[in-house]
N, CA, C and O atoms as CSV, one atom per row, in Angstrom:
chain,resi,resn,atom,element,x,y,z
A,1,MET,N,N,26.040,29.801,-8.715
A,1,MET,CA,C,25.477,29.695,-10.044
A,1,MET,C,C,24.775,31.004,-10.560
A,1,MET,O,O,24.195,31.771,-9.791
A,2,ASP,N,N,24.854,31.174,-11.707
A,2,ASP,CA,C,24.083,32.508,-12.351
A,2,ASP,C,C,22.636,31.914,-12.374
A,2,ASP,O,O,22.356,30.721,-12.482
A,3,ILE,N,N,21.726,33.014,-12.245
A,3,ILE,CA,C,20.317,32.885,-12.295
A,3,ILE,C,C,19.852,33.754,-13.383
A,3,ILE,O,O,20.048,34.965,-13.279
A,4,LEU,N,N,19.221,33.245,-14.484
A,4,LEU,CA,C,18.632,34.051,-15.520
A,4,LEU,C,C,17.343,34.463,-15.131
A,4,LEU,O,O,16.532,33.622,-14.744
A,5,THR,N,N,17.042,35.721,-15.190
A,5,THR,CA,C,15.696,36.176,-14.833
A,5,THR,C,C,14.795,36.135,-15.914
A,5,THR,O,O,15.187,35.676,-16.986
A,6,GLU,N,N,13.510,36.596,-15.770
A,6,GLU,CA,C,12.566,36.513,-16.839
A,6,GLU,C,C,12.927,37.483,-18.048
A,6,GLU,O,O,12.601,37.208,-19.203
A,7,ARG,N,N,13.659,38.698,-17.686
A,7,ARG,CA,C,14.121,39.478,-18.831
A,7,ARG,C,C,15.232,38.750,-19.737
A,7,ARG,O,O,15.212,38.757,-20.968
A,8,GLU,N,N,16.136,38.166,-18.998
A,8,GLU,CA,C,17.269,37.536,-19.623
A,8,GLU,C,C,16.840,36.201,-20.311
A,8,GLU,O,O,17.528,35.826,-21.260
A,9,HIS,N,N,15.729,35.419,-19.908
A,9,HIS,CA,C,15.492,34.262,-20.450
A,9,HIS,C,C,14.505,34.508,-21.603
A,9,HIS,O,O,13.531,35.250,-21.484
A,10,PRO,N,N,14.838,33.792,-22.811
A,10,PRO,CA,C,14.113,34.226,-24.121
A,10,PRO,C,C,12.652,33.702,-24.003
A,10,PRO,O,O,11.853,34.219,-24.784
A,11,ARG,N,N,12.187,32.772,-23.163
A,11,ARG,CA,C,10.665,32.391,-23.099
A,11,ARG,C,C,10.206,32.950,-21.780
A,11,ARG,O,O,10.959,33.253,-20.855
A,12,GLN,N,N,8.824,33.060,-21.785
A,12,GLN,CA,C,8.231,33.505,-20.506
A,12,GLN,C,C,8.213,32.559,-19.521
A,12,GLN,O,O,7.815,31.431,-19.810
A,13,LEU,N,N,8.619,32.844,-18.263
A,13,LEU,CA,C,8.687,31.739,-17.241
A,13,LEU,C,C,7.296,31.348,-16.810
A,13,LEU,O,O,6.363,32.151,-16.822
A,14,PRO,N,N,7.187,30.133,-16.439
A,14,PRO,CA,C,5.806,29.713,-15.630
A,14,PRO,C,C,5.585,30.531,-14.391
A,14,PRO,O,O,6.479,31.186,-13.855
A,15,ARG,N,N,4.227,30.453,-13.924
A,15,ARG,CA,C,3.935,30.990,-12.822
A,15,ARG,C,C,4.750,30.526,-11.594
A,15,ARG,O,O,4.862,29.315,-11.402
A,16,GLY,N,N,5.301,31.372,-10.785
A,16,GLY,CA,C,6.074,30.896,-9.644
A,16,GLY,C,C,7.562,30.744,-9.851
A,16,GLY,O,O,8.338,30.559,-8.913
A,17,VAL,N,N,7.901,30.822,-11.021
A,17,VAL,CA,C,9.372,30.644,-11.196
A,17,VAL,C,C,10.055,31.942,-11.272
A,17,VAL,O,O,9.633,32.743,-12.106
A,18,LEU,N,N,11.031,32.264,-10.538
A,18,LEU,CA,C,11.719,33.531,-10.462
A,18,LEU,C,C,12.720,33.508,-11.452
A,18,LEU,O,O,13.128,34.601,-11.843
A,19,GLY,N,N,13.196,32.484,-11.934
A,19,GLY,CA,C,14.408,32.367,-12.829
A,19,GLY,C,C,14.935,31.027,-13.198
A,19,GLY,O,O,14.398,30.056,-12.665
A,20,VAL,N,N,15.797,30.858,-13.938
A,20,VAL,CA,C,16.573,29.660,-14.250
A,20,VAL,C,C,17.921,29.596,-14.219
A,20,VAL,O,O,18.578,30.452,-14.811
A,21,ARG,N,N,18.501,28.611,-13.549
A,21,ARG,CA,C,19.868,28.528,-13.434
A,21,ARG,C,C,20.591,28.157,-14.628
A,21,ARG,O,O,19.983,27.710,-15.601
A,22,SER,N,N,21.938,28.322,-14.625
A,22,SER,CA,C,22.619,28.039,-15.819
A,22,SER,C,C,22.633,26.524,-16.183
A,22,SER,O,O,22.946,26.098,-17.295
A,23,ASN,N,N,22.210,25.659,-14.979
A,23,ASN,CA,C,22.331,24.287,-15.301
A,23,ASN,C,C,20.691,23.798,-15.653
A,23,ASN,O,O,20.384,22.608,-15.708
A,24,GLY,N,N,19.835,24.772,-15.849
A,24,GLY,CA,C,18.550,24.337,-16.363
A,24,GLY,C,C,17.578,24.386,-15.081
A,24,GLY,O,O,16.381,24.618,-15.249
A,25,LYS,N,N,18.017,24.203,-14.021
A,25,LYS,CA,C,17.072,24.199,-12.841
A,25,LYS,C,C,16.196,25.526,-12.534
A,25,LYS,O,O,16.647,26.658,-12.711
A,26,ARG,N,N,15.164,25.314,-12.154
A,26,ARG,CA,C,14.331,26.620,-11.935
A,26,ARG,C,C,14.384,27.045,-10.462
A,26,ARG,O,O,14.513,26.181,-9.595
A,27,VAL,N,N,14.294,28.279,-10.166
A,27,VAL,CA,C,14.106,28.800,-8.874
A,27,VAL,C,C,12.816,29.372,-8.780
A,27,VAL,O,O,12.363,30.213,-9.556
A,28,TYR,N,N,12.174,28.829,-7.686
A,28,TYR,CA,C,10.774,29.152,-7.336
A,28,TYR,C,C,10.654,30.051,-6.241
A,28,TYR,O,O,11.465,30.077,-5.315
A,29,ALA,N,N,9.609,30.824,-6.331
A,29,ALA,CA,C,9.373,31.836,-5.343
A,29,ALA,C,C,8.902,31.203,-3.897
A,29,ALA,O,O,8.008,30.358,-3.860
A,30,ASP,N,N,9.451,31.590,-2.917
A,30,ASP,CA,C,8.986,31.022,-1.515
A,30,ASP,C,C,7.375,31.076,-1.349
A,30,ASP,O,O,6.743,30.226,-0.721
A,31,GLU,N,N,6.851,32.095,-1.941
A,31,GLU,CA,C,5.299,32.226,-1.524
A,31,GLU,C,C,4.726,31.233,-2.534
A,31,GLU,O,O,3.724,30.672,-2.090
A,32,PHE,N,N,5.030,30.907,-3.602
A,32,PHE,CA,C,4.569,29.949,-4.546
A,32,PHE,C,C,4.588,28.500,-3.752
A,32,PHE,O,O,3.611,27.765,-3.611
A,33,LYS,N,N,5.871,28.271,-3.286
A,33,LYS,CA,C,6.062,26.863,-2.716
A,33,LYS,C,C,5.078,26.796,-1.450
A,33,LYS,O,O,4.445,25.772,-1.192
A,34,ALA,N,N,5.003,27.883,-0.736
A,34,ALA,CA,C,4.073,27.738,0.414
A,34,ALA,C,C,2.758,27.517,0.086
A,34,ALA,O,O,2.078,26.673,0.669
A,35,GLU,N,N,2.306,28.280,-0.892
A,35,GLU,CA,C,0.951,28.009,-1.516
A,35,GLU,C,C,0.620,26.505,-1.942
A,35,GLU,O,O,-0.409,25.939,-1.573
A,36,LEU,N,N,1.547,25.938,-2.717
A,36,LEU,CA,C,1.404,24.664,-3.120
A,36,LEU,C,C,1.325,23.676,-1.825
A,36,LEU,O,O,0.493,22.777,-1.707
A,37,VAL,N,N,2.310,23.991,-0.898
A,37,VAL,CA,C,2.291,23.010,0.317
A,37,VAL,C,C,0.909,23.238,1.027
A,37,VAL,O,O,0.330,22.283,1.546
A,38,ARG,N,N,0.433,24.381,1.047
A,38,ARG,CA,C,-1.058,24.534,1.747
A,38,ARG,C,C,-2.186,23.763,0.941
A,38,ARG,O,O,-3.154,23.245,1.497
A,39,GLN,N,N,-1.951,23.741,-0.489
A,39,GLN,CA,C,-3.027,23.089,-1.223
A,39,GLN,C,C,-2.743,21.625,-1.004
A,39,GLN,O,O,-3.737,20.908,-1.118
A,40,CYS,N,N,-1.697,21.068,-0.739
A,40,CYS,CA,C,-1.508,19.645,-0.469
A,40,CYS,C,C,-1.906,19.186,0.749
A,40,CYS,O,O,-2.104,17.977,0.869
A,41,GLN,N,N,-2.086,20.037,1.829
A,41,GLN,CA,C,-2.382,19.665,3.204
A,41,GLN,C,C,-3.924,19.668,3.205
A,41,GLN,O,O,-4.408,19.268,4.264
A,42,VAL,N,N,-4.690,19.986,2.368
A,42,VAL,CA,C,-6.261,19.781,2.221
A,42,VAL,C,C,-6.586,18.379,2.236
A,42,VAL,O,O,-6.082,17.699,1.342
A,43,PRO,N,N,-7.378,17.780,3.133
A,43,PRO,CA,C,-7.724,16.507,3.179
A,43,PRO,C,C,-8.259,15.989,1.715
A,43,PRO,O,O,-9.153,16.608,1.139
A,44,GLY,N,N,-7.726,14.948,1.213
A,44,GLY,CA,C,-8.146,14.331,-0.083
A,44,GLY,C,C,-7.458,14.830,-1.240
A,44,GLY,O,O,-7.772,14.538,-2.393
A,45,THR,N,N,-6.519,15.584,-0.914
A,45,THR,CA,C,-5.779,16.094,-2.046
A,45,THR,C,C,-4.557,15.399,-2.394
A,45,THR,O,O,-3.718,15.278,-1.501
A,46,SER,N,N,-4.304,14.905,-3.582
A,46,SER,CA,C,-3.220,14.264,-4.092
A,46,SER,C,C,-2.008,15.159,-4.260
A,46,SER,O,O,-2.146,16.177,-4.938
A,47,VAL,N,N,-0.876,14.892,-3.731
A,47,VAL,CA,C,0.303,15.654,-3.975
A,47,VAL,C,C,0.883,15.545,-5.346
A,47,VAL,O,O,1.491,16.484,-5.861
A,48,ALA,N,N,0.685,14.345,-5.962
A,48,ALA,CA,C,1.138,14.061,-7.376
A,48,ALA,C,C,0.099,14.952,-8.321
A,48,ALA,O,O,0.590,15.639,-9.217
A,49,ALA,N,N,-1.079,14.941,-8.154
A,49,ALA,CA,C,-2.119,15.829,-8.815
A,49,ALA,C,C,-1.870,17.172,-8.799
A,49,ALA,O,O,-1.873,17.821,-9.845
A,50,THR,N,N,-1.630,17.721,-7.608
A,50,THR,CA,C,-1.329,19.062,-7.401
A,50,THR,C,C,-0.050,19.564,-8.121
A,50,THR,O,O,0.009,20.684,-8.628
A,51,GLY,N,N,0.931,18.704,-8.136
A,51,GLY,CA,C,2.239,18.927,-8.852
A,51,GLY,C,C,1.846,18.944,-10.339
A,51,GLY,O,O,2.243,19.859,-11.060
A,52,MET,N,N,1.084,17.964,-10.806
A,52,MET,CA,C,0.863,18.006,-12.381
A,52,MET,C,C,0.133,19.322,-12.670
A,52,MET,O,O,0.528,19.985,-13.630
A,53,MET,N,N,-0.920,19.775,-11.913
A,53,MET,CA,C,-1.540,20.948,-12.292
A,53,MET,C,C,-0.672,22.276,-12.319
A,53,MET,O,O,-0.976,23.251,-13.005
A,54,HIS,N,N,0.318,22.214,-11.589
A,54,HIS,CA,C,1.299,23.379,-11.600
A,54,HIS,C,C,2.590,22.946,-12.195
A,54,HIS,O,O,3.589,23.564,-11.827
A,55,GLY,N,N,2.733,21.978,-13.060
A,55,GLY,CA,C,3.997,21.637,-13.824
A,55,GLY,C,C,5.123,21.441,-12.789
A,55,GLY,O,O,6.257,21.830,-13.068
A,56,ILE,N,N,4.871,20.887,-11.675
A,56,ILE,CA,C,5.984,20.523,-10.669
A,56,ILE,C,C,5.929,19.153,-10.558
A,56,ILE,O,O,4.903,18.476,-10.632
A,57,ASN,N,N,7.304,18.664,-10.338
A,57,ASN,CA,C,7.288,17.102,-10.061
A,57,ASN,C,C,6.870,16.759,-8.689
A,57,ASN,O,O,7.205,17.479,-7.748
A,58,ALA,N,N,6.145,15.680,-8.519
A,58,ALA,CA,C,5.671,15.361,-7.236
A,58,ALA,C,C,6.782,15.148,-6.116
A,58,ALA,O,O,6.617,15.465,-4.938
A,59,ASN,N,N,7.819,14.626,-6.584
A,59,ASN,CA,C,8.993,14.489,-5.680
A,59,ASN,C,C,9.561,15.612,-5.126
A,59,ASN,O,O,10.024,15.561,-3.986
A,60,LEU,N,N,9.593,16.812,-5.907
A,60,LEU,CA,C,10.056,18.240,-5.642
A,60,LEU,C,C,9.013,18.694,-4.613
A,60,LEU,O,O,9.407,19.085,-3.514
A,61,LEU,N,N,7.677,18.665,-4.911
A,61,LEU,CA,C,6.736,19.000,-4.111
A,61,LEU,C,C,6.506,18.441,-2.675
A,61,LEU,O,O,5.990,19.030,-1.726
A,62,ARG,N,N,6.989,17.209,-2.722
A,62,ARG,CA,C,7.084,16.441,-1.436
A,62,ARG,C,C,8.222,17.052,-0.582
A,62,ARG,O,O,8.042,17.211,0.626
A,63,ARG,N,N,9.433,17.413,-1.197
A,63,ARG,CA,C,10.593,18.026,-0.508
A,63,ARG,C,C,10.200,19.330,-0.055
A,63,ARG,O,O,10.605,19.742,1.032
A,64,TRP,N,N,9.426,20.037,-0.809
A,64,TRP,CA,C,8.909,21.424,-0.295
A,64,TRP,C,C,8.146,21.185,0.937
A,64,TRP,O,O,8.333,21.946,1.887
A,65,ILE,N,N,7.155,20.041,1.053
A,65,ILE,CA,C,6.305,19.921,2.088
A,65,ILE,C,C,7.277,19.574,3.369
A,65,ILE,O,O,7.036,20.153,4.428
A,66,VAL,N,N,8.280,18.720,3.303
A,66,VAL,CA,C,9.202,18.414,4.302
A,66,VAL,C,C,9.981,19.662,4.884
A,66,VAL,O,O,10.137,19.876,6.086
A,67,LEU,N,N,10.489,20.524,3.752
A,67,LEU,CA,C,11.140,21.635,4.095
A,67,LEU,C,C,10.390,22.811,4.780
A,67,LEU,O,O,10.964,23.592,5.539
A,68,HIS,N,N,9.155,22.886,4.486
A,68,HIS,CA,C,8.361,23.800,5.103
A,68,HIS,C,C,7.674,23.383,6.496
A,68,HIS,O,O,6.788,24.047,7.033
A,69,GLY,N,N,8.203,22.204,6.995
A,69,GLY,CA,C,7.800,21.693,8.212
A,69,GLY,C,C,6.562,21.175,8.289
A,69,GLY,O,O,6.075,20.943,9.396
A,70,ALA,N,N,5.929,20.939,7.223
A,70,ALA,CA,C,4.413,20.549,7.122
A,70,ALA,C,C,4.618,18.920,7.722
A,70,ALA,O,O,5.534,18.220,7.292
A,71,SER,N,N,3.847,18.524,8.549
A,71,SER,CA,C,3.803,17.124,8.997
A,71,SER,C,C,2.995,16.242,7.983
A,71,SER,O,O,2.240,16.746,7.152
A,72,ASP,N,N,3.179,15.042,8.091
A,72,ASP,CA,C,2.389,14.188,7.187
A,72,ASP,C,C,1.145,14.360,7.547
A,72,ASP,O,O,0.816,14.543,8.719
A,73,ARG,N,N,0.144,14.306,6.335
A,73,ARG,CA,C,-1.102,14.446,6.590
A,73,ARG,C,C,-1.860,13.166,7.320
A,73,ARG,O,O,-2.819,13.251,8.087
A,74,ALA,N,N,-1.289,12.139,6.955
A,74,ALA,CA,C,-1.855,10.947,7.607
A,74,ALA,C,C,-1.665,10.969,9.184
A,74,ALA,O,O,-2.565,10.567,9.921
A,75,ALA,N,N,-0.488,11.444,9.660
A,75,ALA,CA,C,-0.166,11.396,11.000
A,75,ALA,C,C,-1.063,12.531,11.729
A,75,ALA,O,O,-1.414,12.402,12.901
A,76,GLU,N,N,-1.423,13.715,10.894
A,76,GLU,CA,C,-2.217,14.715,11.535
A,76,GLU,C,C,-3.634,14.124,11.665
A,76,GLU,O,O,-4.295,14.355,12.677
A,77,GLN,N,N,-4.055,13.456,10.780
A,77,GLN,CA,C,-5.430,13.107,10.831
A,77,GLN,C,C,-5.712,11.569,11.196
A,77,GLN,O,O,-6.651,10.919,10.736
A,78,ALA,N,N,-4.857,11.146,11.995
A,78,ALA,CA,C,-5.022,9.705,12.408
A,78,ALA,C,C,-6.268,9.489,12.975
A,78,ALA,O,O,-6.678,10.258,13.844
A,79,PRO,N,N,-7.004,8.429,12.550
A,79,PRO,CA,C,-8.345,8.147,12.974
A,79,PRO,C,C,-8.348,7.892,14.428
A,79,PRO,O,O,-7.418,7.323,15.000
A,80,ALA,N,N,-9.454,8.340,15.038
A,80,ALA,CA,C,-9.707,8.082,16.509
A,80,ALA,C,C,-10.072,6.642,16.819
A,80,ALA,O,O,-10.877,6.011,16.135
A,81,LEU,N,N,-9.434,6.139,17.901
A,81,LEU,CA,C,-9.835,4.801,18.163
A,81,LEU,C,C,-11.079,4.718,18.988
A,81,LEU,O,O,-11.341,5.468,19.929
A,82,LEU,N,N,-11.838,3.713,18.539
A,82,LEU,CA,C,-13.234,3.497,19.240
A,82,LEU,C,C,-13.110,2.571,20.359
A,82,LEU,O,O,-12.317,1.635,20.266
A,83,PRO,N,N,-13.908,2.760,21.549
A,83,PRO,CA,C,-13.710,1.826,22.523
A,83,PRO,C,C,-14.420,0.388,22.102
A,83,PRO,O,O,-15.445,0.357,21.422
A,84,VAL,N,N,-13.822,-0.671,22.537
A,84,VAL,CA,C,-14.367,-2.012,22.317
A,84,VAL,C,C,-14.680,-2.722,23.551
A,84,VAL,O,O,-13.886,-2.796,24.490
A,85,THR,N,N,-15.944,-3.288,23.543
A,85,THR,CA,C,-16.226,-4.073,24.639
A,85,THR,C,C,-16.477,-5.512,24.247
A,85,THR,O,O,-17.055,-5.804,23.200
A,86,LEU,N,N,-16.038,-6.385,25.094
A,86,LEU,CA,C,-16.266,-7.874,24.821
A,86,LEU,C,C,-17.174,-8.458,25.764
A,86,LEU,O,O,-17.251,-8.161,26.956
A,87,GLN,N,N,-17.907,-9.376,25.100
A,87,GLN,CA,C,-18.932,-10.092,25.860
A,87,GLN,C,C,-18.628,-11.560,25.763
A,87,GLN,O,O,-18.266,-12.069,24.703
A,88,ALA,N,N,-18.783,-12.255,26.912
A,88,ALA,CA,C,-18.500,-13.776,26.966
A,88,ALA,C,C,-19.424,-14.391,25.919
A,88,ALA,O,O,-20.593,-14.011,25.851
A,89,SER,N,N,-18.986,-15.245,25.172
A,89,SER,CA,C,-19.844,-16.024,24.152
A,89,SER,C,C,-20.701,-16.983,24.985
A,89,SER,O,O,-20.299,-17.366,26.084
A,90,SER,N,N,-21.863,-17.371,24.484
A,90,SER,CA,C,-22.818,-18.236,25.071
A,90,SER,C,C,-22.379,-19.686,24.597
A,90,SER,O,O,-21.911,-19.816,23.466
A,91,PRO,N,N,-22.509,-20.673,25.359
A,91,PRO,CA,C,-22.111,-21.907,24.852
A,91,PRO,C,C,-22.668,-22.540,23.669
A,91,PRO,O,O,-22.152,-23.502,23.102
A,92,ALA,N,N,-23.848,-21.904,23.285
A,92,ALA,CA,C,-24.669,-22.377,22.180
A,92,ALA,C,C,-24.056,-22.043,20.787
A,92,ALA,O,O,-24.283,-22.668,19.751
A,93,SER,N,N,-23.110,-20.780,20.948
A,93,SER,CA,C,-22.608,-20.312,19.765
A,93,SER,C,C,-21.246,-21.024,19.576
A,93,SER,O,O,-20.590,-20.663,18.599
A,94,THR,N,N,-20.773,-21.908,20.312
A,94,THR,CA,C,-19.523,-22.503,19.962
A,94,THR,C,C,-19.834,-23.704,18.958
A,94,THR,O,O,-20.766,-24.475,19.184
A,95,PRO,N,N,-18.969,-23.833,17.783
A,95,PRO,CA,C,-19.457,-24.818,16.989
A,95,PRO,C,C,-19.152,-26.277,17.420
A,95,PRO,O,O,-18.128,-26.509,18.062
A,96,ALA,N,N,-19.956,-27.196,17.105
A,96,ALA,CA,C,-19.781,-28.463,17.421
A,96,ALA,C,C,-18.643,-29.096,16.785
A,96,ALA,O,O,-18.470,-28.843,15.593
A,97,PRO,N,N,-17.845,-29.868,17.370
A,97,PRO,CA,C,-16.696,-30.553,16.763
A,97,PRO,C,C,-17.141,-31.597,15.669
A,97,PRO,O,O,-18.151,-32.281,15.835
A,98,PRO,N,N,-16.372,-31.692,14.571
A,98,PRO,CA,C,-16.797,-32.714,13.615
A,98,PRO,C,C,-16.842,-33.997,13.991
A,98,PRO,O,O,-15.962,-34.499,14.691
A,99,ARG,N,N,-17.794,-34.590,13.591
A,99,ARG,CA,C,-18.051,-35.989,14.062
A,99,ARG,C,C,-17.151,-37.023,13.128
A,99,ARG,O,O,-16.942,-36.901,11.921
A,100,ALA,N,N,-16.723,-37.962,13.911
A,100,ALA,CA,C,-15.767,-38.929,13.216
A,100,ALA,C,C,-16.613,-39.987,12.561
A,100,ALA,O,O,-17.605,-40.457,13.118
A,101,PRO,N,N,-16.190,-40.361,11.338
A,101,PRO,CA,C,-17.112,-41.467,10.796
A,101,PRO,C,C,-17.191,-42.784,11.585
A,101,PRO,O,O,-16.298,-43.147,12.350
A,102,SER,N,N,-18.277,-43.450,11.358
A,102,SER,CA,C,-18.532,-44.538,12.274
A,102,SER,C,C,-17.556,-45.581,11.932
A,102,SER,O,O,-17.067,-46.267,12.829
A,103,GLU,N,N,-17.239,-45.750,10.705
A,103,GLU,CA,C,-16.351,-46.910,10.184
A,103,GLU,C,C,-14.940,-46.309,9.844
A,103,GLU,O,O,-14.819,-45.130,9.511
A,104,PRO,N,N,-13.922,-47.142,9.940
A,104,PRO,CA,C,-12.576,-46.699,9.711
A,104,PRO,C,C,-12.614,-46.514,8.178
A,104,PRO,O,O,-13.240,-47.353,7.530
A,105,SER,N,N,-11.983,-45.460,7.516
A,105,SER,CA,C,-11.857,-45.350,6.292
A,105,SER,C,C,-10.489,-45.634,5.729
A,105,SER,O,O,-9.511,-45.382,6.434
A,106,ILE,N,N,-10.335,-46.128,4.545
A,106,ILE,CA,C,-8.994,-46.302,3.935
A,106,ILE,C,C,-8.978,-45.899,2.470
A,106,ILE,O,O,-9.714,-46.417,1.630
A,107,ILE,N,N,-8.129,-44.982,2.227
A,107,ILE,CA,C,-7.988,-44.480,0.696
A,107,ILE,C,C,-6.712,-44.961,0.259
A,107,ILE,O,O,-5.744,-44.827,1.007
A,108,GLU,N,N,-6.588,-45.538,-0.931
A,108,GLU,CA,C,-5.338,-46.035,-1.432
A,108,GLU,C,C,-5.312,-45.443,-2.855
A,108,GLU,O,O,-6.300,-45.452,-3.589
A,109,ILE,N,N,-4.043,-44.898,-3.214
A,109,ILE,CA,C,-3.752,-44.152,-4.510
A,109,ILE,C,C,-2.571,-44.702,-5.011
A,109,ILE,O,O,-1.590,-44.884,-4.290
A,110,GLU,N,N,-2.602,-45.009,-6.328
A,110,GLU,CA,C,-1.343,-45.593,-7.006
A,110,GLU,C,C,-1.191,-44.587,-8.196
A,110,GLU,O,O,-2.125,-44.379,-8.971
A,111,ILE,N,N,-0.014,-43.992,-8.304
A,111,ILE,CA,C,0.301,-43.088,-9.494
A,111,ILE,C,C,1.695,-43.499,-9.866
A,111,ILE,O,O,2.551,-43.439,-8.984
A,112,TYR,N,N,2.019,-43.900,-11.040
A,112,TYR,CA,C,3.358,-44.112,-11.595
A,112,TYR,C,C,4.255,-45.027,-10.608
A,112,TYR,O,O,5.425,-44.742,-10.352
A,113,GLY,N,N,3.591,-46.145,-10.085
A,113,GLY,CA,C,4.324,-46.966,-9.300
A,113,GLY,C,C,4.308,-46.607,-7.876
A,113,GLY,O,O,4.607,-47.468,-7.050
A,114,ALA,N,N,3.965,-45.339,-7.484
A,114,ALA,CA,C,3.956,-44.917,-6.130
A,114,ALA,C,C,2.779,-45.217,-5.491
A,114,ALA,O,O,1.766,-45.015,-6.160
A,115,ARG,N,N,2.617,-45.698,-4.239
A,115,ARG,CA,C,1.291,-46.095,-3.707
A,115,ARG,C,C,1.237,-45.357,-2.182
A,115,ARG,O,O,2.110,-45.389,-1.315
A,116,VAL,N,N,0.074,-44.762,-2.151
A,116,VAL,CA,C,-0.022,-44.132,-0.704
A,116,VAL,C,C,-1.527,-44.637,-0.244
A,116,VAL,O,O,-2.550,-44.608,-0.929
A,117,ARG,N,N,-1.375,-45.089,1.054
A,117,ARG,CA,C,-2.566,-45.445,1.665
A,117,ARG,C,C,-2.725,-44.724,3.038
A,117,ARG,O,O,-1.892,-44.690,3.945
A,118,LEU,N,N,-4.001,-44.138,3.007
A,118,LEU,CA,C,-4.503,-43.384,4.077
A,118,LEU,C,C,-5.525,-44.125,5.018
A,118,LEU,O,O,-6.633,-44.424,4.574
A,119,HIS,N,N,-5.189,-44.408,6.236
A,119,HIS,CA,C,-5.993,-45.216,6.976
A,119,HIS,C,C,-6.677,-44.242,8.086
A,119,HIS,O,O,-6.131,-43.215,8.489
A,120,GLY,N,N,-7.865,-44.674,8.495
A,120,GLY,CA,C,-8.538,-43.945,9.618
A,120,GLY,C,C,-9.423,-42.852,8.973
A,120,GLY,O,O,-9.737,-42.875,7.783
A,121,PRO,N,N,-9.808,-41.875,9.865
A,121,PRO,CA,C,-10.525,-40.819,9.258
A,121,PRO,C,C,-9.846,-40.026,8.168
A,121,PRO,O,O,-8.801,-39.437,8.442
A,122,VAL,N,N,-10.318,-39.971,7.044
A,122,VAL,CA,C,-9.710,-39.256,5.936
A,122,VAL,C,C,-10.588,-37.965,5.660
A,122,VAL,O,O,-11.767,-38.069,5.322
A,123,ASP,N,N,-10.032,-36.891,5.801
A,123,ASP,CA,C,-10.616,-35.610,5.423
A,123,ASP,C,C,-10.047,-35.048,4.332
A,123,ASP,O,O,-9.093,-35.571,3.756
A,124,ALA,N,N,-10.631,-33.856,3.941
A,124,ALA,CA,C,-10.128,-33.350,2.680
A,124,ALA,C,C,-8.701,-32.649,2.675
A,124,ALA,O,O,-7.983,-32.498,1.686
A,125,GLN,N,N,-8.427,-32.237,4.022
A,125,GLN,CA,C,-7.135,-31.685,4.176
A,125,GLN,C,C,-6.004,-32.626,4.255
A,125,GLN,O,O,-4.924,-32.299,3.763
A,126,ARG,N,N,-6.187,-33.974,4.935
A,126,ARG,CA,C,-5.251,-35.001,4.624
A,126,ARG,C,C,-5.117,-35.504,3.358
A,126,ARG,O,O,-4.014,-35.789,2.893
A,127,LEU,N,N,-6.170,-35.640,2.744
A,127,LEU,CA,C,-6.346,-36.206,1.281
A,127,LEU,C,C,-5.295,-35.101,0.359
A,127,LEU,O,O,-4.391,-35.482,-0.385
A,128,GLY,N,N,-5.622,-33.858,0.588
A,128,GLY,CA,C,-4.859,-32.765,-0.086
A,128,GLY,C,C,-3.413,-32.778,0.120
A,128,GLY,O,O,-2.662,-32.607,-0.840
A,129,ILE,N,N,-2.974,-32.964,1.283
A,129,ILE,CA,C,-1.510,-33.228,1.756
A,129,ILE,C,C,-0.918,-34.297,1.002
A,129,ILE,O,O,0.154,-34.130,0.418
A,130,ALA,N,N,-1.670,-35.600,0.970
A,130,ALA,CA,C,-1.207,-36.624,0.258
A,130,ALA,C,C,-0.908,-36.352,-1.194
A,130,ALA,O,O,0.178,-36.574,-1.730
A,131,LEU,N,N,-2.032,-35.825,-1.809
A,131,LEU,CA,C,-2.009,-35.601,-3.340
A,131,LEU,C,C,-0.773,-34.621,-3.673
A,131,LEU,O,O,-0.045,-34.804,-4.648
A,132,ASP,N,N,-0.615,-33.549,-2.748
A,132,ASP,CA,C,0.373,-32.539,-3.000
A,132,ASP,C,C,1.852,-33.286,-2.831
A,132,ASP,O,O,2.789,-32.814,-3.475
A,133,ALA,N,N,2.033,-34.208,-2.151
A,133,ALA,CA,C,3.235,-35.063,-1.840
A,133,ALA,C,C,3.542,-35.719,-3.107
A,133,ALA,O,O,4.620,-35.651,-3.697
A,134,LEU,N,N,2.401,-36.423,-3.508
A,134,LEU,CA,C,2.542,-37.244,-4.825
A,134,LEU,C,C,2.849,-36.210,-6.023
A,134,LEU,O,O,3.698,-36.474,-6.875
A,135,ALA,N,N,2.216,-35.199,-6.031
A,135,ALA,CA,C,2.557,-34.448,-7.130
A,135,ALA,C,C,4.112,-33.883,-7.223
A,135,ALA,O,O,4.700,-33.738,-8.294
A,136,GLN,N,N,4.636,-33.611,-6.023
A,136,GLN,CA,C,5.959,-33.259,-6.167
A,136,GLN,C,C,7.098,-34.317,-6.473
A,136,GLN,O,O,8.258,-34.033,-6.771
A,137,ARG,N,N,6.566,-35.578,-6.347
A,137,ARG,CA,C,7.544,-36.623,-6.642
A,137,ARG,C,C,7.471,-37.157,-7.984
A,137,ARG,O,O,8.395,-37.859,-8.397
A,138,VAL,N,N,6.352,-36.868,-8.788
A,138,VAL,CA,C,5.986,-37.260,-10.092
A,138,VAL,C,C,6.664,-36.416,-11.075
A,138,VAL,O,O,6.477,-36.597,-12.278
């Protein structure tokens, strides 16, 4: 493909652009690409923000990062693992099991002709399951 240089192109080319191909794609200088890749490797730098500052699409800039052999910043700066020590818990810190009610409980619900009876200890979880089942049938 033919590359139009700055002299042949009617407008002034942006910084880092060597020329424009006949299909409209720009040809960038290797030094310019390398500089942007270095800028992107600084911790806390956004690839998208760097690309926008220089008028480069973030996807193109990411491709340059891969082509220049720059490894992923996250892999380079993986957090160090900290040592963890476990201690046996004392018996006092174990929660006491919930107490059963002293009398048997019965809950009866009737909605649109459907009747549900819950016998024995009725807690919020069991009641919720029963109400959900009724709501699906109605």
